[in-house]
KEBAVO-971862 format. One record per residue (C-alpha): x, y, z; residue in one letter; residue number from 1. Coordinates in Angstrom, 1 decimal, decimal comma, padded with zeros to 4 digits. Last residue first. Example, Ala and Ser with C-alpha at 12.3 -4.5 7.8 and 13.67 -1.06 7.14 Angstrom:
KEBAVO-971862
c1:013,7; c2:-001,1; c3:007,1; code:S; pos:2
c1:012,3; c2:-004,5; c3:007,8; code:A; pos:1
end
This chain:
KEBAVO-971862
c1:-023,9; c2:-022,8; c3:-011,6; code:S; pos:394
c1:-022,9; c2:-026,2; c3:-009,8; code:S; pos:393
c1:-020,1; c2:-026,5; c3:-012,1; code:I; pos:392
c1:-018,6; c2:-023,4; c3:-011,1; code:V; pos:391
c1:-019,3; c2:-023,6; c3:-007,7; code:V; pos:390
c1:-017,6; c2:-026,9; c3:-007,3; code:G; pos:389
c1:-014,7; c2:-025,8; c3:-009,5; code:R; pos:388
c1:-014,2; c2:-022,8; c3:-007,1; code:I; pos:387
c1:-014,1; c2:-025,3; c3:-004,1; code:A; pos:386
c1:-011,5; c2:-027,5; c3:-005,9; code:D; pos:385
c1:-009,6; c2:-024,4; c3:-006,6; code:V; pos:384
c1:-009,4; c2:-023,4; c3:-003,0; code:V; pos:383
c1:-008,8; c2:-026,9; c3:-001,7; code:K; pos:382
c1:-005,9; c2:-027,3; c3:-004,3; code:A; pos:381
c1:-004,4; c2:-024,0; c3:-002,9; code:V; pos:380
c1:-004,6; c2:-025,6; c3:000,4; code:N; pos:379
c1:-002,6; c2:-028,6; c3:-000,8; code:G; pos:378
c1:000,0; c2:-026,3; c3:-002,3; code:E; pos:377
c1:000,4; c2:-025,1; c3:001,4; code:T; pos:376
c1:-000,3; c2:-021,8; c3:003,0; code:M; pos:375
c1:001,4; c2:-020,3; c3:006,0; code:A; pos:374
c1:002,7; c2:-017,8; c3:003,5; code:P; pos:373
c1:-000,5; c2:-016,0; c3:002,6; code:F; pos:372
c1:-002,8; c2:-015,9; c3:000,0; code:L; pos:371
c1:-006,7; c2:-016,9; c3:000,0; code:P; pos:370
c1:-008,6; c2:-015,7; c3:-003,1; code:L; pos:369
c1:-009,3; c2:-012,2; c3:-004,2; code:S; pos:368
c1:-012,2; c2:-011,9; c3:-006,6; code:L; pos:367
c1:-012,3; c2:-009,4; c3:-009,6; code:C; pos:366
c1:-015,1; c2:-009,3; c3:-012,4; code:A; pos:365
c1:-017,0; c2:-006,3; c3:-012,0; code:D; pos:364
c1:-014,1; c2:-004,4; c3:-010,4; code:Y; pos:363
c1:-011,9; c2:-005,0; c3:-013,6; code:Y; pos:362
c1:-014,5; c2:-003,9; c3:-015,6; code:Q; pos:361
c1:-015,6; c2:-000,9; c3:-013,9; code:D; pos:360
c1:-011,9; c2:000,3; c3:-013,4; code:A; pos:359
c1:-011,3; c2:000,0; c3:-017,2; code:G; pos:358
c1:-014,6; c2:001,8; c3:-018,0; code:S; pos:357
c1:-013,8; c2:004,9; c3:-016,1; code:L; pos:356
c1:-017,4; c2:006,6; c3:-016,7; code:T; pos:355
c1:-017,5; c2:009,5; c3:-014,0; code:L; pos:354
c1:-020,5; c2:010,4; c3:-012,0; code:A; pos:353
c1:-020,4; c2:014,0; c3:-010,3; code:G; pos:352
c1:-016,9; c2:015,4; c3:-008,8; code:Y; pos:351
c1:-018,0; c2:016,1; c3:-004,9; code:R; pos:350
c1:-020,8; c2:014,0; c3:-005,1; code:D; pos:349
c1:-019,6; c2:011,0; c3:-006,6; code:R; pos:348
c1:-016,5; c2:011,5; c3:-004,3; code:Y; pos:347
c1:-018,4; c2:011,5; c3:-001,1; code:Y; pos:346
c1:-020,6; c2:008,7; c3:-002,2; code:P; pos:345
c1:-018,0; c2:006,2; c3:-003,3; code:Q; pos:344
c1:-018,1; c2:005,7; c3:-007,0; code:R; pos:343
c1:-014,8; c2:007,4; c3:-007,8; code:H; pos:342
c1:-012,8; c2:005,0; c3:-005,5; code:V; pos:341
c1:-013,6; c2:002,2; c3:-007,5; code:P; pos:340
c1:-014,8; c2:-000,7; c3:-005,5; code:L; pos:339
c1:-011,7; c2:-002,5; c3:-004,6; code:Y; pos:338
c1:-010,2; c2:-005,1; c3:-004,0; code:H; pos:337
c1:-013,0; c2:-008,0; c3:-003,4; code:V; pos:336
c1:-012,8; c2:-010,5; c3:-000,7; code:Q; pos:335
c1:-012,4; c2:-014,3; c3:-000,4; code:S; pos:334
c1:-012,5; c2:-016,8; c3:002,3; code:G; pos:333
c1:-012,6; c2:-020,6; c3:001,7; code:V; pos:332
c1:-014,0; c2:-023,2; c3:004,1; code:G; pos:331
c1:-016,3; c2:-024,8; c3:001,4; code:F; pos:330
c1:-019,4; c2:-022,8; c3:002,9; code:A; pos:329
c1:-017,2; c2:-019,7; c3:002,4; code:R; pos:328
c1:-016,6; c2:-020,5; c3:-001,3; code:L; pos:327
c1:-020,4; c2:-020,4; c3:-001,7; code:R; pos:326
c1:-020,9; c2:-017,2; c3:000,0; code:A; pos:325
c1:-018,2; c2:-015,6; c3:-002,1; code:M; pos:324
c1:-020,0; c2:-017,2; c3:-005,1; code:V; pos:323
c1:-023,5; c2:-015,8; c3:-004,0; code:E; pos:322
c1:-022,1; c2:-012,5; c3:-003,4; code:A; pos:321
c1:-020,4; c2:-012,4; c3:-006,8; code:R; pos:320
c1:-023,8; c2:-013,2; c3:-008,3; code:E; pos:319
c1:-024,1; c2:-016,3; c3:-010,3; code:L; pos:318
c1:-025,2; c2:-017,2; c3:-013,7; code:G; pos:317
c1:-022,0; c2:-018,5; c3:-014,5; code:L; pos:316
c1:-021,6; c2:-016,4; c3:-017,8; code:A; pos:315
c1:-022,8; c2:-013,5; c3:-015,8; code:A; pos:314
c1:-020,1; c2:-014,1; c3:-013,2; code:F; pos:313
c1:-017,2; c2:-014,0; c3:-015,7; code:D; pos:312
c1:-014,6; c2:-014,4; c3:-013,1; code:M; pos:311
c1:-011,2; c2:-012,3; c3:-012,9; code:K; pos:310
c1:-008,8; c2:-013,9; c3:-010,5; code:V; pos:309
c1:-006,8; c2:-012,1; c3:-007,6; code:V; pos:308
c1:-003,9; c2:-013,4; c3:-005,7; code:Y; pos:307
c1:-003,3; c2:-010,4; c3:-003,2; code:L; pos:306
c1:000,1; c2:-009,0; c3:-001,7; code:H; pos:305
c1:002,2; c2:-010,7; c3:-004,3; code:W; pos:304
c1:006,0; c2:-009,3; c3:-004,1; code:G; pos:303
c1:005,8; c2:-008,9; c3:-008,0; code:P; pos:302
c1:008,8; c2:-009,9; c3:-010,1; code:R; pos:301
c1:008,7; c2:-007,5; c3:-013,1; code:S; pos:300
c1:009,9; c2:-007,3; c3:-016,8; code:Q; pos:299
c1:006,4; c2:-007,7; c3:-017,9; code:A; pos:298
c1:003,1; c2:-006,8; c3:-015,8; code:V; pos:297
c1:000,6; c2:-009,7; c3:-015,5; code:R; pos:296
c1:-003,0; c2:-009,9; c3:-016,3; code:G; pos:295
c1:-005,5; c2:-011,2; c3:-013,7; code:I; pos:294
c1:-005,9; c2:-014,8; c3:-013,2; code:P; pos:293
c1:-008,8; c2:-016,8; c3:-015,0; code:R; pos:292
c1:-012,2; c2:-018,1; c3:-014,1; code:V; pos:291
c1:-014,8; c2:-018,3; c3:-016,9; code:H; pos:290
c1:-012,6; c2:-018,5; c3:-019,5; code:P; pos:289
c1:-010,6; c2:-020,5; c3:-018,3; code:S; pos:288
c1:-011,3; c2:-023,2; c3:-015,5; code:L; pos:287
c1:-008,9; c2:-025,8; c3:-016,8; code:G; pos:286
c1:-006,0; c2:-023,5; c3:-016,2; code:E; pos:285
c1:-006,7; c2:-022,5; c3:-012,6; code:L; pos:284
c1:-004,4; c2:-025,2; c3:-011,2; code:A; pos:283
c1:-001,4; c2:-024,0; c3:-012,9; code:R; pos:282
c1:-002,0; c2:-020,1; c3:-012,1; code:D; pos:281
c1:-002,8; c2:-021,3; c3:-008,5; code:Y; pos:280
c1:000,4; c2:-023,4; c3:-007,9; code:A; pos:279
c1:002,5; c2:-020,4; c3:-009,7; code:A; pos:278
c1:000,8; c2:-017,6; c3:-007,2; code:V; pos:277
c1:001,5; c2:-020,2; c3:-004,2; code:L; pos:276
c1:005,2; c2:-020,4; c3:-005,4; code:E; pos:275
c1:005,4; c2:-016,7; c3:-005,6; code:A; pos:274
c1:003,9; c2:-016,1; c3:-002,2; code:R; pos:273
c1:006,6; c2:-018,5; c3:-000,9; code:K; pos:272
c1:009,3; c2:-016,6; c3:-002,4; code:A; pos:271
c1:008,0; c2:-013,2; c3:-001,3; code:V; pos:270
c1:007,7; c2:-014,5; c3:002,3; code:F; pos:269
c1:011,2; c2:-016,1; c3:002,3; code:G; pos:268
c1:012,8; c2:-012,8; c3:000,7; code:D; pos:267
c1:010,9; c2:-010,6; c3:003,7; code:L; pos:266
c1:011,9; c2:-012,7; c3:006,5; code:K; pos:265
c1:014,5; c2:-010,3; c3:008,1; code:R; pos:264
c1:011,7; c2:-007,9; c3:007,3; code:L; pos:263
c1:009,4; c2:-009,4; c3:009,9; code:Q; pos:262
c1:012,1; c2:-009,2; c3:012,9; code:S; pos:261
c1:012,3; c2:-005,3; c3:012,1; code:L; pos:260
c1:008,3; c2:-004,8; c3:011,7; code:G; pos:259
c1:007,8; c2:-006,7; c3:014,8; code:L; pos:258
c1:010,3; c2:-004,3; c3:016,7; code:A; pos:257
c1:009,0; c2:-001,3; c3:014,9; code:C; pos:256
c1:005,8; c2:-002,0; c3:016,3; code:N; pos:255
c1:006,9; c2:-002,3; c3:019,9; code:I; pos:254
c1:009,1; c2:000,8; c3:019,3; code:D; pos:253
c1:006,0; c2:002,7; c3:018,5; code:S; pos:252
c1:005,3; c2:004,4; c3:015,3; code:A; pos:251
c1:004,5; c2:008,1; c3:015,1; code:R; pos:250
c1:001,7; c2:009,6; c3:013,4; code:Y; pos:249
c1:000,8; c2:012,2; c3:016,2; code:N; pos:248
c1:-000,1; c2:015,0; c3:013,6; code:Y; pos:247
c1:001,7; c2:018,1; c3:012,3; code:G; pos:246
c1:000,9; c2:021,7; c3:013,1; code:P; pos:245
c1:002,9; c2:024,4; c3:011,8; code:S; pos:244
c1:006,0; c2:026,3; c3:013,3; code:P; pos:243
c1:005,5; c2:024,3; c3:016,4; code:M; pos:242
c1:008,2; c2:024,9; c3:018,9; code:E; pos:241
c1:010,2; c2:023,2; c3:021,6; code:Y; pos:240
c1:011,6; c2:024,0; c3:025,2; code:Y; pos:239
c1:012,2; c2:021,8; c3:028,0; code:W; pos:238
c1:016,1; c2:022,3; c3:028,0; code:P; pos:237
c1:016,2; c2:025,7; c3:027,4; code:N; pos:236
c1:018,4; c2:026,1; c3:024,3; code:N; pos:235
c1:021,8; c2:027,7; c3:025,3; code:K; pos:234
c1:022,2; c2:031,7; c3:025,0; code:G; pos:233
c1:024,2; c2:032,1; c3:028,3; code:Q; pos:232
c1:020,9; c2:033,7; c3:029,7; code:R; pos:231
c1:018,3; c2:031,2; c3:028,6; code:D; pos:230
c1:017,4; c2:030,4; c3:025,2; code:L; pos:229
c1:014,0; c2:029,4; c3:023,6; code:A; pos:228
c1:011,6; c2:032,0; c3:024,4; code:Q; pos:227
c1:013,8; c2:035,0; c3:023,3; code:E; pos:226
c1:014,9; c2:032,7; c3:020,5; code:P; pos:225
c1:011,5; c2:032,9; c3:018,8; code:I; pos:224
c1:011,8; c2:031,2; c3:015,5; code:L; pos:223
c1:013,9; c2:028,1; c3:016,8; code:F; pos:222
c1:016,8; c2:026,5; c3:015,1; code:Q; pos:221
c1:016,4; c2:023,4; c3:017,4; code:D; pos:220
c1:014,0; c2:021,2; c3:019,1; code:R; pos:219
c1:011,1; c2:021,2; c3:016,3; code:I; pos:218
c1:007,4; c2:020,0; c3:016,7; code:I; pos:217
c1:005,2; c2:019,6; c3:013,9; code:G; pos:216
c1:003,1; c2:017,2; c3:015,9; code:H; pos:215
c1:005,3; c2:014,3; c3:015,1; code:S; pos:214
c1:004,3; c2:012,9; c3:011,9; code:R; pos:213
c1:004,6; c2:016,0; c3:010,1; code:A; pos:212
c1:007,8; c2:016,9; c3:011,5; code:L; pos:211
c1:009,6; c2:013,5; c3:010,3; code:R; pos:210
c1:008,0; c2:014,0; c3:007,1; code:L; pos:209
c1:009,5; c2:017,3; c3:006,8; code:R; pos:208
c1:012,9; c2:016,2; c3:007,5; code:E; pos:207
c1:012,5; c2:013,5; c3:004,8; code:A; pos:206
c1:011,5; c2:016,1; c3:002,4; code:M; pos:205
c1:014,6; c2:017,9; c3:002,9; code:V; pos:204
c1:017,0; c2:014,7; c3:003,1; code:P; pos:203
c1:015,8; c2:013,6; c3:-000,5; code:D; pos:202
c1:015,9; c2:009,8; c3:-001,1; code:N; pos:201
c1:012,7; c2:008,5; c3:-000,3; code:L; pos:200
c1:011,1; c2:005,7; c3:001,7; code:T; pos:199
c1:007,8; c2:006,3; c3:003,4; code:V; pos:198
c1:006,6; c2:004,0; c3:006,3; code:A; pos:197
c1:003,7; c2:002,0; c3:007,7; code:G; pos:196
c1:002,2; c2:000,4; c3:010,6; code:G; pos:195
c1:-000,5; c2:-001,4; c3:012,4; code:E; pos:194
c1:000,3; c2:-005,0; c3:013,7; code:G; pos:193
c1:003,8; c2:-004,5; c3:012,4; code:M; pos:192
c1:003,3; c2:-007,1; c3:009,6; code:A; pos:191
c1:005,2; c2:-008,1; c3:006,5; code:I; pos:190
c1:003,6; c2:-009,2; c3:003,3; code:T; pos:189
c1:000,5; c2:-007,4; c3:004,4; code:K; pos:188
c1:-002,5; c2:-009,1; c3:006,0; code:V; pos:187
c1:-001,4; c2:-007,7; c3:009,3; code:P; pos:186
c1:-000,8; c2:-004,1; c3:008,3; code:H; pos:185
c1:002,5; c2:-003,1; c3:007,3; code:F; pos:184
c1:001,8; c2:-000,3; c3:005,0; code:S; pos:183
c1:004,3; c2:001,4; c3:002,6; code:F; pos:182
c1:004,6; c2:004,7; c3:000,8; code:C; pos:181
c1:007,0; c2:005,4; c3:-001,9; code:S; pos:180
c1:008,7; c2:008,9; c3:-002,2; code:A; pos:179
c1:009,9; c2:011,4; c3:-005,0; code:V; pos:178
c1:009,3; c2:008,9; c3:-007,8; code:S; pos:177
c1:011,4; c2:007,1; c3:-010,6; code:H; pos:176
c1:014,3; c2:005,8; c3:-008,9; code:R; pos:175
c1:012,2; c2:005,7; c3:-005,7; code:C; pos:174
c1:013,9; c2:002,6; c3:-004,3; code:S; pos:173
c1:010,7; c2:001,9; c3:-002,7; code:G; pos:172
c1:009,9; c2:-000,7; c3:-005,3; code:V; pos:171
c1:013,0; c2:-002,5; c3:-006,0; code:P; pos:170
c1:014,7; c2:-002,2; c3:-009,4; code:L; pos:169
c1:015,7; c2:-005,6; c3:-010,9; code:D; pos:168
c1:014,1; c2:-006,1; c3:-014,4; code:G; pos:167
c1:011,9; c2:-002,9; c3:-014,7; code:D; pos:166
c1:010,0; c2:-003,6; c3:-011,5; code:Y; pos:165
c1:011,1; c2:-005,5; c3:-008,4; code:L; pos:164
c1:008,4; c2:-006,0; c3:-005,7; code:T; pos:163
c1:009,5; c2:-006,9; c3:-002,1; code:G; pos:162
c1:007,2; c2:-004,5; c3:-000,3; code:I; pos:161
c1:004,4; c2:-003,9; c3:-002,8; code:A; pos:160
c1:000,8; c2:-003,8; c3:-001,6; code:H; pos:159
c1:000,9; c2:-000,6; c3:000,4; code:C; pos:158
c1:003,3; c2:000,7; c3:-002,2; code:S; pos:157
c1:001,2; c2:003,8; c3:-003,0; code:D; pos:156
c1:004,1; c2:005,6; c3:-005,1; code:E; pos:155
c1:004,2; c2:009,4; c3:-004,8; code:V; pos:154
c1:005,2; c2:010,9; c3:-008,6; code:V; pos:153
c1:005,6; c2:014,9; c3:-008,3; code:A; pos:152
c1:004,5; c2:016,0; c3:-011,7; code:L; pos:151
c1:006,6; c2:016,4; c3:-015,0; code:G; pos:150
c1:004,1; c2:014,5; c3:-017,1; code:F; pos:149
c1:007,0; c2:012,3; c3:-018,6; code:R; pos:148
c1:007,7; c2:010,9; c3:-015,5; code:Q; pos:147
c1:004,7; c2:008,6; c3:-015,4; code:L; pos:146
c1:006,3; c2:006,0; c3:-017,9; code:E; pos:145
c1:009,1; c2:005,3; c3:-015,8; code:A; pos:144
c1:006,6; c2:004,5; c3:-012,9; code:L; pos:143
c1:004,6; c2:002,0; c3:-014,9; code:P; pos:142
c1:002,8; c2:000,8; c3:-011,9; code:A; pos:141
c1:004,3; c2:-002,6; c3:-010,3; code:P; pos:140
c1:002,5; c2:-005,7; c3:-009,4; code:Q; pos:139
c1:001,9; c2:-006,2; c3:-005,7; code:G; pos:138
c1:-001,8; c2:-006,6; c3:-005,7; code:N; pos:137
c1:-002,0; c2:-003,1; c3:-007,3; code:L; pos:136
c1:001,3; c2:-000,9; c3:-007,4; code:H; pos:135
c1:-000,9; c2:002,5; c3:-006,9; code:V; pos:134
c1:000,5; c2:005,5; c3:-008,7; code:P; pos:133
c1:-000,1; c2:008,8; c3:-006,8; code:F; pos:132
c1:000,4; c2:011,5; c3:-009,4; code:I; pos:131
c1:001,3; c2:015,0; c3:-008,1; code:A; pos:130
c1:001,1; c2:018,8; c3:-008,6; code:K; pos:129
c1:-002,0; c2:019,5; c3:-011,2; code:P; pos:128
c1:-003,2; c2:023,0; c3:-010,9; code:T; pos:127
c1:-007,0; c2:023,2; c3:-010,9; code:L; pos:126
c1:-008,9; c2:025,7; c3:-013,2; code:S; pos:125
c1:-009,8; c2:022,8; c3:-015,6; code:G; pos:124
c1:-008,2; c2:019,3; c3:-014,6; code:A; pos:123
c1:-010,1; c2:017,2; c3:-016,9; code:R; pos:122
c1:-007,7; c2:016,9; c3:-019,5; code:S; pos:121
c1:-005,1; c2:015,8; c3:-016,8; code:L; pos:120
c1:-007,5; c2:012,8; c3:-016,2; code:A; pos:119
c1:-007,3; c2:011,9; c3:-019,8; code:E; pos:118
c1:-003,4; c2:012,1; c3:-019,6; code:Q; pos:117
c1:-003,4; c2:010,0; c3:-016,6; code:V; pos:116
c1:-005,3; c2:007,4; c3:-018,4; code:A; pos:115
c1:-002,9; c2:007,4; c3:-021,4; code:D; pos:114
c1:-000,2; c2:006,9; c3:-018,7; code:A; pos:113
c1:-001,4; c2:003,8; c3:-017,4; code:T; pos:112
c1:-002,6; c2:003,1; c3:-014,0; code:I; pos:111
c1:-003,0; c2:-000,8; c3:-012,8; code:L; pos:110
c1:-005,9; c2:-002,7; c3:-012,5; code:G; pos:109
c1:-004,0; c2:-005,6; c3:-014,4; code:T; pos:108
c1:-006,5; c2:-006,6; c3:-017,1; code:E; pos:107
c1:-009,1; c2:-003,6; c3:-017,0; code:P; pos:106
c1:-005,9; c2:-001,4; c3:-017,5; code:D; pos:105
c1:-006,7; c2:001,8; c3:-015,0; code:V; pos:104
c1:-008,7; c2:004,9; c3:-015,4; code:D; pos:103
c1:-007,9; c2:008,2; c3:-013,7; code:C; pos:102
c1:-009,6; c2:010,0; c3:-010,9; code:F; pos:101
c1:-008,5; c2:013,7; c3:-010,7; code:L; pos:100
c1:-008,5; c2:014,5; c3:-006,6; code:V; pos:99
c1:-008,7; c2:017,9; c3:-005,2; code:E; pos:98
c1:-006,2; c2:019,4; c3:-002,6; code:A; pos:97
c1:-007,4; c2:020,4; c3:000,6; code:G; pos:96
c1:-004,7; c2:018,8; c3:002,6; code:V; pos:95
c1:-006,9; c2:015,6; c3:003,9; code:Y; pos:94
c1:-008,3; c2:015,7; c3:000,5; code:R; pos:93
c1:-005,2; c2:014,6; c3:-001,2; code:A; pos:92
c1:-004,5; c2:011,6; c3:001,4; code:A; pos:91
c1:-008,2; c2:010,7; c3:000,9; code:N; pos:90
c1:-007,4; c2:009,6; c3:-002,8; code:A; pos:89
c1:-004,8; c2:007,1; c3:-001,6; code:T; pos:88
c1:-006,6; c2:006,1; c3:001,6; code:A; pos:87
c1:-009,8; c2:004,9; c3:-000,1; code:L; pos:86
c1:-008,2; c2:001,7; c3:-001,3; code:F; pos:85
c1:-007,4; c2:001,5; c3:-005,2; code:T; pos:84
c1:-008,9; c2:001,0; c3:-008,6; code:L; pos:83
c1:-009,9; c2:004,8; c3:-008,9; code:S; pos:82
c1:-006,1; c2:005,6; c3:-010,1; code:P; pos:81
c1:-005,3; c2:008,7; c3:-008,6; code:V; pos:80
c1:-004,1; c2:012,3; c3:-010,1; code:V; pos:79
c1:-003,7; c2:014,9; c3:-007,5; code:V; pos:78
c1:-004,9; c2:018,4; c3:-008,0; code:A; pos:77
c1:-003,8; c2:021,5; c3:-006,4; code:D; pos:76
c1:-006,3; c2:024,7; c3:-006,1; code:G; pos:75
c1:-006,4; c2:024,0; c3:-002,0; code:P; pos:74
c1:-003,3; c2:022,6; c3:-000,8; code:G; pos:73
c1:-000,1; c2:020,5; c3:-001,6; code:L; pos:72
c1:003,1; c2:021,4; c3:000,3; code:G; pos:71
c1:004,8; c2:018,4; c3:-000,9; code:L; pos:70
c1:005,6; c2:017,2; c3:002,8; code:A; pos:69
c1:002,0; c2:017,5; c3:003,3; code:M; pos:68
c1:000,8; c2:015,1; c3:000,8; code:A; pos:67
c1:003,7; c2:013,0; c3:001,8; code:C; pos:66
c1:002,5; c2:013,1; c3:005,5; code:I; pos:65
c1:-000,7; c2:012,0; c3:004,1; code:H; pos:64
c1:000,4; c2:009,0; c3:002,1; code:L; pos:63
c1:002,4; c2:007,4; c3:005,3; code:A; pos:62
c1:-000,6; c2:008,4; c3:007,5; code:A; pos:61
c1:-002,7; c2:005,8; c3:005,2; code:T; pos:60
c1:000,2; c2:003,4; c3:005,2; code:G; pos:59
c1:-000,2; c2:003,2; c3:009,0; code:S; pos:58
c1:001,6; c2:004,2; c3:012,3; code:N; pos:57
c1:004,5; c2:006,1; c3:010,9; code:C; pos:56
c1:008,2; c2:005,3; c3:010,0; code:S; pos:55
c1:010,4; c2:007,4; c3:007,9; code:V; pos:54
c1:012,9; c2:005,8; c3:005,6; code:A; pos:53
c1:016,0; c2:007,3; c3:004,0; code:Y; pos:52
c1:018,7; c2:006,7; c3:001,5; code:R; pos:51
c1:016,5; c2:004,3; c3:-000,6; code:A; pos:50
c1:017,9; c2:000,5; c3:-001,7; code:G; pos:49
c1:014,5; c2:-001,3; c3:-000,5; code:V; pos:48
c1:016,3; c2:-003,3; c3:002,1; code:K; pos:47
c1:018,9; c2:-000,5; c3:003,1; code:E; pos:46
c1:015,9; c2:001,7; c3:003,7; code:A; pos:45
c1:013,9; c2:-000,8; c3:005,6; code:L; pos:44
c1:017,0; c2:-001,4; c3:007,9; code:A; pos:43
c1:017,9; c2:002,1; c3:008,8; code:K; pos:42
c1:014,0; c2:002,7; c3:009,4; code:E; pos:41
c1:013,6; c2:-000,6; c3:011,7; code:F; pos:40
c1:016,8; c2:000,5; c3:013,6; code:A; pos:39
c1:015,9; c2:003,9; c3:014,0; code:E; pos:38
c1:012,3; c2:002,6; c3:015,6; code:V; pos:37
c1:014,3; c2:000,2; c3:017,6; code:T; pos:36
c1:016,3; c2:003,2; c3:019,3; code:P; pos:35
c1:013,5; c2:004,7; c3:020,9; code:G; pos:34
c1:010,6; c2:007,0; c3:020,0; code:T; pos:33
c1:008,3; c2:004,3; c3:021,8; code:T; pos:32
c1:008,3; c2:001,4; c3:024,3; code:L; pos:31
c1:011,9; c2:002,5; c3:025,7; code:F; pos:30
c1:013,3; c2:000,9; c3:028,6; code:D; pos:29
c1:013,4; c2:-002,6; c3:028,0; code:G; pos:28
c1:011,4; c2:-005,7; c3:028,8; code:R; pos:27
c1:008,7; c2:-004,6; c3:026,4; code:L; pos:26
c1:011,3; c2:-004,3; c3:023,5; code:V; pos:25
c1:012,7; c2:-007,5; c3:024,5; code:E; pos:24
c1:009,3; c2:-009,0; c3:024,6; code:A; pos:23
c1:008,6; c2:-007,5; c3:020,7; code:V; pos:22
c1:011,5; c2:-009,2; c3:019,3; code:A; pos:21
c1:010,8; c2:-012,6; c3:021,1; code:A; pos:20
c1:007,3; c2:-012,5; c3:019,6; code:I; pos:19
c1:008,9; c2:-012,4; c3:016,2; code:D; pos:18
c1:011,3; c2:-015,1; c3:017,1; code:D; pos:17
c1:008,5; c2:-017,4; c3:017,8; code:E; pos:16
c1:007,1; c2:-016,8; c3:014,5; code:D; pos:15
c1:004,0; c2:-014,7; c3:013,3; code:I; pos:14
c1:002,8; c2:-015,1; c3:009,7; code:S; pos:13
c1:000,1; c2:-012,3; c3:009,2; code:Q; pos:12
c1:-003,4; c2:-013,2; c3:007,3; code:R; pos:11
c1:-004,7; c2:-013,0; c3:004,0; code:G; pos:10
c1:-008,0; c2:-014,4; c3:002,3; code:Y; pos:9
c1:-009,1; c2:-016,2; c3:004,7; code:P; pos:8
c1:-008,5; c2:-020,2; c3:004,6; code:L; pos:7
c1:-010,7; c2:-022,3; c3:006,9; code:F; pos:6
c1:-009,3; c2:-025,4; c3:008,4; code:S; pos:5
c1:-009,5; c2:-028,8; c3:006,6; code:G; pos:4
c1:-006,3; c2:-028,8; c3:004,7; code:Q; pos:3
c1:-004,2; c2:-028,0; c3:008,0; code:A; pos:2
c1:-001,7; c2:-025,1; c3:007,7; code:M; pos:1
end
């Protein structure tokens, strides 16, 4: 990437082989519900070390169909870290369950067992059924610690394809969870345009997910045989049933062709992102304590989705929006991940004002800087020089 071009906080990395993979599907017989979907699912499951992968059209859909497959509903509660995108909490509400927002470590933004315990103390008459931990920025949540609560753990892994935790366990292998949900939006480490997937090891839940993503339709083991069968007892070829409603959450062969091509490059993408993160860490050393990297998780190799710094805006005498505007003037994009979800109007009205100091502290100081594989260390230097210019001028 040219040194003088504008650097967004994230973007896809598409090569000619990705374009060729999509073009091959466009020239074939199946644009959707075809063999490329199955090939992508098989490759993804093998990559993360899970038995099954069920593709869908977004990370949000992945979370939603997991909530459906677990049978969550009214009267149930799901523990969700407040420092996340809206979809993690919304997935519980889509099925009528309530959200117990929990706090996070103010340095990493990640859920903690102590915070889960505190959230559970607020359950009241609700029945806690699940925890949806978030691997924020690509760093792993403490999955093994969360198992002690005896609740279903569904990983929000939308930032974390390629992450290893507890030494060498891939996120998505589901050693400490019932399912792991991925997003393949263009700013993520691999892109499908729009797309997502769930990886898991339980065949029964996998089938529930497949039903939920495709209208709830079944084509065998029918409930009304007098409608389903002809005089010889064979299935009528046009017939299907819907025992309960599902959604049209399928991923197309076009999306999966791009995802399959990108998946082959995952290791390279993760390695390049790690190199850029290391370059940022080195370059920012002279700007501490006013600008510094977020805290790091031990015994992990993050598949970094975002590079986030903590900035002491008060000490700099600058508002965050002003810093972002000045960086943009230098050709550097930035973003904020995230406003704590418990502060959103819908959830504030539903559950009242909560005090989650760790989430608030993280949010008050965080800023996401450009990170994507097409960047060079020269681009990193440009970003840090721009930050230095903002800091010195303040």
